[in-house]
Each structure stands twice: as C-alpha cells, then as structure tokens.
C-alpha positions in Angstrom: 52.6 -32.4 -35.9 50.2 -34.7 -34.2 50.9 -33.2 -30.7 50.4 -29.7 -32.2 47.1 -30.6 -33.4 46.0 -31.8 -30.0 47.0 -28.9 -28.1 45.4 -26.8 -30.8 42.0 -29.1 -30.2 42.6 -28.6 -26.3 43.0 -24.9 -26.4 39.8 -24.2 -28.8 37.8 -26.5 -26.5 38.9 -24.6 -23.5 37.9 -21.5 -25.2 34.6 -23.1 -25.7 34.4 -23.9 -22.1 35.7 -20.9 -21.1 33.2 -18.8 -23.2 30.4 -20.9 -22.1 31.4 -20.3 -18.5 31.7 -16.6 -19.4 28.2 -16.7 -20.8 26.8 -18.5 -17.7 28.4 -16.0 -15.6 26.8 -13.0 -17.7 23.5 -14.5 -17.4 23.8 -15.3 -13.9 25.2 -11.9 -13.0 24.9 -9.0 -15.2 22.0 -9.8 -17.6 18.7 -7.6 -16.8 16.3 -10.4 -15.2 13.3 -8.1 -14.4 9.9 -9.1 -15.5 7.8 -6.0 -14.5 6.9 -3.0 -16.5 6.8 -0.6 -13.7 9.9 1.7 -13.0 10.1 -0.2 -9.4 8.9 -3.2 -7.6 8.8 -3.8 -3.9 9.2 -7.2 -1.7 8.6 -7.2 1.9 10.7 -9.7 3.7 9.4 -10.8 7.2 11.4 -11.4 10.3 13.0 -15.2 10.1 11.7 -15.7 6.8 12.9 -18.5 4.7 14.4 -18.4 1.1 11.3 -20.1 -0.2 9.1 -17.4 1.1 11.5 -14.8 -0.5 11.6 -16.6 -3.7 7.7 -16.9 -3.8 7.7 -13.0 -3.8 10.1 -12.8 -6.4 8.9 -15.4 -9.1 6.4 -13.0 -10.7 9.1 -10.3 -10.8 12.0 -12.3 -12.5 12.3 -13.4 -16.1 14.9 -16.5 -15.1 14.4 -17.8 -11.4 16.8 -20.7 -12.0 19.6 -17.9 -12.8 18.8 -16.3 -9.7 18.6 -19.2 -7.3 22.1 -20.2 -8.6 23.6 -16.8 -7.9 21.8 -16.3 -4.6 23.3 -19.7 -3.5 26.8 -18.8 -4.5 26.5 -15.5 -2.8 24.9 -17.0 0.4 21.9 -15.1 0.2 19.7 -18.1 0.7 21.1 -18.5 4.4 21.7 -14.9 5.4 18.4 -13.1 4.5 17.4 -9.6 6.0 14.1 -8.7 6.9 12.5 -5.3 5.6 11.1 -3.6 2.7 13.4 -3.7 -0.4 13.3 -2.3 -3.9 13.8 -3.7 -7.2 14.1 -1.7 -10.2 13.4 -2.1 -13.8 16.3 -3.7 -15.6 18.2 -5.1 -12.8 20.4 -8.0 -12.9 20.6 -10.8 -10.6 23.8 -9.3 -8.8 22.2 -5.9 -8.2 18.9 -7.4 -7.1 20.6 -9.5 -4.5 22.8 -6.5 -3.2 19.5 -4.4 -3.1 17.7 -7.3 -1.0 20.3 -8.1 1.2 21.5 -4.7 2.5 19.2 -1.9 1.3 16.3 -1.9 3.7 14.0 1.1 2.9 12.2 3.0 5.5 8.5 3.6 5.3 6.3 6.6 6.0 3.9 5.6 8.8 1.0 7.7 9.7 -1.8 7.9 12.2 -4.4 10.4 13.2 -7.1 10.8 15.8 -7.5 7.1 16.9 -10.2 6.6 19.7 -8.2 4.1 21.6 -5.3 2.1 21.8 -7.0 -1.0 20.0 -7.7 1.2 17.0 -4.3 2.8 17.1 -2.8 -0.8 17.1 -5.0 -1.8 14.3 -4.1 1.3 12.2 -0.1 1.0 12.7 -0.3 -2.9 11.9 -1.6 -2.1 8.5 1.8 -0.2 7.9 4.5 -2.2 9.7 5.3 -6.0 10.2 4.2 -5.9 13.7 0.6 -7.2 14.2 -2.3 -5.5 16.1 -2.2 -7.8 18.9 1.3 -7.7 19.5 1.2 -3.6 19.2 -1.6 -3.7 21.7 0.1 -6.0 24.2 3.2 -3.7 23.9 1.3 -0.4 24.5 -0.4 -1.9 27.2 2.6 -3.4 29.1 2.6 -2.5 32.7 6.3 -2.3 32.8 6.6 -0.1 29.9 3.9 2.2 31.0 5.3 2.5 34.7 8.7 3.4 33.7 7.6 5.8 30.7 5.3 7.6 33.5 2.0 6.5 32.0 -1.0 4.4 33.1 -3.6 2.8 31.2 -5.7 5.9 31.2 -3.2 8.3 30.0 -1.1 5.9 27.7 -3.0 7.0 24.5 -1.4 10.4 25.0 1.8 9.0 24.2 1.1 9.0 20.6 1.2 12.1 18.8 -0.7 12.0 15.6 1.9 12.6 12.8 3.7 11.0 10.1 7.0 9.3 11.1 9.8 7.3 9.2 10.1 3.6 10.4 11.6 0.3 8.9 8.9 -1.8 7.9 10.0 -4.6 10.1 10.1 -2.6 13.2 8.8 -4.7 16.1 5.8 -3.8 18.4 8.3 -2.9 21.2 10.8 -1.0 19.3 7.5 0.9 17.8 6.5 2.0 21.5 9.8 3.0 22.3 10.0 5.1 19.3 6.9 6.8 20.0 7.7 7.7 23.6 10.9 9.4 22.2 8.9 11.4 19.8 6.4 12.4 22.7 9.3 13.7 24.7 10.7 15.5 21.6 7.2 16.9 21.1 6.8 18.3 24.5 10.1 20.6 24.1 11.1 23.3 26.6 8.5 25.9 25.0 5.5 23.4 25.4 6.5 22.3 29.2 6.8 26.0 30.0 3.3 27.1 28.7 1.8 23.9 30.6 3.5 25.0 33.7 2.1 28.7 33.3 -1.3 27.4 33.0 -1.0 25.1 35.9 -1.7 22.0 33.9 0.5 18.8 33.7 1.1 17.2 30.6 -1.4 14.4 31.2 -3.8 17.0 32.2 -3.1 19.0 28.7 -3.7 16.0 26.6 -6.8 14.7 28.6 -8.3 18.6 28.0 -6.9 18.8 24.5 -8.9 15.5 23.7 -12.1 17.0 24.7 -11.5 20.1 22.7 -10.6 17.9 19.8 -14.0 15.9 20.1 -15.9 19.4 20.6 -14.7 20.9 17.4 -12.4 19.6 14.6 -12.1 23.6 13.5 -8.5 24.6 14.5 -9.8 28.3 14.4 -12.1 28.0 17.2 -10.2 25.2 19.2 -8.3 27.9 21.4 -11.8 29.6 22.2 -13.3 26.2 23.3 -10.2 25.5 25.4 -10.6 29.0 26.9 -14.1 27.9 27.8 -13.0 24.9 29.7 -10.1 26.9 31.4 -12.5 29.6 32.8 -14.6 26.7 34.2 -11.7 25.1 36.0 -10.4 28.3 37.4 -13.8 28.7 39.1 -14.4 25.3 40.2 -17.3 24.8 37.7 -17.9 21.3 36.3 -16.8 21.2 32.5 -19.9 19.5 31.5 -18.3 18.5 28.3 -20.9 16.3 26.1 -18.0 14.2 24.5 -17.1 12.9 28.3 -20.6 11.7 28.5 -20.4 9.6 25.2 -17.2 8.2 26.2 -18.5 7.1 29.5 -21.6 5.7 27.9 -19.2 3.7 25.3 -17.7 1.9 28.2 -21.1 0.5 29.5 -22.4 -3.0 27.6 -25.7 -1.3 26.6 -23.8 1.2 24.5 -21.6 -1.0 22.6 -21.8 -1.0 18.9 -24.1 2.3 19.2 -23.5 5.7 18.0 -24.9 8.4 20.3 -25.6 11.3 18.0 -27.6 13.2 20.7 -26.8 13.5 24.5 -29.9 13.3 26.6 -30.5 13.5 30.3 -30.0 9.8 30.9 -26.4 10.0 29.9 -25.7 12.5 32.7 -26.7 10.1 35.2 -24.3 7.8 34.2 -21.5 7.2 37.3 -18.3 7.7 35.9 -15.2 9.6 36.4 -15.5 10.7 33.0 -18.8 12.1 33.6 -17.9 15.9 33.5 -21.4 16.7 34.5 -21.4 14.8 37.6 -17.8 15.5 38.7 -15.8 18.6 38.4 -12.4 18.7 37.2 -10.6 17.2 34.5 -11.2 13.3 33.6 -8.6 10.7 34.8 -7.5 10.5 31.0 -8.1 11.2 27.5 -11.4 10.5 25.6 -9.6 10.3 22.2 -6.7 11.0 20.5 -6.3 14.8 20.0 -4.8 16.7 17.1 -1.6 18.6 17.3 -3.8 21.8 17.0 -6.0 20.9 20.0 -3.1 20.4 22.1 -1.4 23.5 21.3 -5.1 25.4 21.5 -5.0 24.4 25.1 -1.4 25.5 25.7 -2.2 28.7 24.0 -5.8 29.0 24.9 -7.9 32.1 24.2 -8.6 34.6 27.1 -12.1 35.5 27.3 -14.9 35.8 29.7 -17.2 32.9 27.9 -18.4 30.3 30.0 -20.6 28.4 27.6 -20.9 27.4 24.1 -23.3 25.4 22.2 -23.3 24.1 18.3 -24.3 26.5 15.9 -27.4 25.1 14.0 -26.8 27.5 10.9 -22.9 27.0 10.7 -22.4 23.1 11.5 -19.2 22.1 12.8 -18.9 25.4 14.5 -20.2 27.0 17.9 -22.0 29.7 19.3 -20.0 31.3 22.6 -22.0 32.9 25.6 -21.3 34.8 28.9 -24.2 34.0 30.5 -26.4 31.0 31.1 -29.7 32.9 29.9 -27.9 33.4 26.5 -26.6 30.0 26.4 -29.9 28.5 26.8 -31.3 30.4 24.0 -28.5 28.9 21.6 -28.9 25.7 23.2 -32.6 25.3 22.3 -31.9 26.6 18.9 -29.8 23.6 18.1 -31.9 21.2 19.8 -34.8 22.4 17.6 -32.4 21.7 14.6 -31.6 18.0 15.9 -35.4 17.4 16.5 -36.1 18.5 12.7 -33.7 16.2 11.4 -35.1 13.3 13.2 -32.2 13.0 15.7 -33.7 11.8 19.0 -30.8 9.9 20.5 
C-alpha cells in the first residue's frame, strides 16, 4: 500500500512536471506574442548583423522577449541569422516569427527617375536598399565594370533606365549595378535596336540625345517633335544649339556650383566644353541628365517634319513654339525673352 501511494505521488508529480513543461512549450512556441496593433510590422536585418541587433528591433514588437529568446536559442536562430526585410503579422507566435524572419526575405519595390547624375542616383537608391550611397557610387563608376559593360564615365548614367524594379532590401551595390545592366539590355530589345540603327544612332547617342530632349520638355506629347528638330539639325550638320547642354557645361565649372541658371546668356555660349552644342556640332560625348523612357522612345520614333527651331511658349508654359525659318524663330524667341524679363528673371 505504501509503495502504491509513492507511485501515485510520483505519477501526480510527473503530471505536474509534464503539464508545466507543456505550458512552457505552449508559451514559448504557440502563444501569440505580438505587441503591435497594425496588421503587419517589418524588421530589416543588415548583412552580418548580430542577434542583439535584431533583438533591439524585435523588443518593441513582442509581448514576451524572454520566451522568444529561449526559442530562438533552441532553434539556433541566434547564430544563423539571415539578412533582408521580414514581415511579422499580428497574432503570430514565436515559432511563426522565427520561421518568417529566418527564411522569408521579402522583395521591395525600388524606383528612381530623372536623376541628374550618378551621385544623386546613388543617393536615391541608398534610401531604398541596404547599400549606402558611397558604395553604390563606387560600384557605378568602377572602371572594370564600366569597360566590360561597354560604358564610360560619360555614358554610364544611360545604363539606368528610370522605372520601378523588384529587389531584395539587402542587395549589395555590385549586385544592384549588375541587375541594372541586365535591365538595360532587356530595355534595348530587338525593336529599339532596329530603330536606333534605322536612324543612324548608337545606343549611347540615342541616350545622349534623349537626355537633351527630356531637359527641353517634360511634355511627352511634344518630345517626338523636339527630337525631330535635333535630328533635322544633325542631318544637315547644323549645331544642336541646345540650351540644356550649356547649363550642364556651366555646372561643371567652379563659379556655377550651387547655382541655378534660369536664363541662358551669351556668356554661357562661350564656355569651352564638348557639351557646348553652340560651339561644337554634333552630339555631346554623354548624357546631361537621366531621360524618361518617353524621351528615349521619342528619339527612336522622332516626328518627321521641316522644323529647325523651337522656343519656349510664353503663353503656354512648359510647351514650345516651332519654326521652319530663323526669322520666325527670332520672333518666338524674343517673345519668350520679354516674358522672362517681365518676371525679373535675368540670369
């Protein structure tokens, strides 16, 4: 009888122990452990991050950090972290959270448009992925990458087609550039390559001209007409005389740093630069800005007409008046110059 009581006591004690262990396992693995009210929360795990860094991001999101730590240790997450962007859904338990942040790296939508130069592009991209702007700029201007990709420092900006792309947040600077090269080659499909060949321009030349067209007008509907003006000039050997190229040339000089040129003057036309299309005929050696896809396609599908000139329209700002003769162009240009003077824009 005495032994029987001992066995019963041991059995009851075992049940309590088992029950306590089961309760512990339930709390550690299956009990909801989120502390936020939104439907989802996100953490960003840097490359080579330590568990303590991830823990700092998790602390405000979880109800019980100790139970998470215990399970993370048991599941070896503390020593096997994965970099990336990860989602935690409201009501998740520790087990689900660990499974999510160790294996479900979420893609992001990365977008950029019309950056003036590689430095600004690097800054824009660095706001969206882990790589910082310095690493991105160094990768973008790496001489080996450029030469093997068929680009130079002057044409490199043309590799980056403004659009939205799907990336992982932890993409490295080098991988970003490699992906953009693939997107560039995909953009230049058989149709666009054939059109470039038909109008007698290389890819780089199309991009350079498109950058001028885009800087002249943001109106997609008139970009093909502006492109047509420049193509007409190229065909007869007439200088492009594009004001945006003068601004670009000026901005390369120390005296124009941190300034905004609102009005092109004769002094700008004297700048000795291969980008001064008043002084030098033909296309400049590279892009002056990042063109929209609309401007690139405007060059490839330029409007066939007899216009050789255009001037900003003072009565329809953002648009232009086109002319076939210099006499008519001078009338249009003087009208716009009077408008600028009336607005106090003298430089």
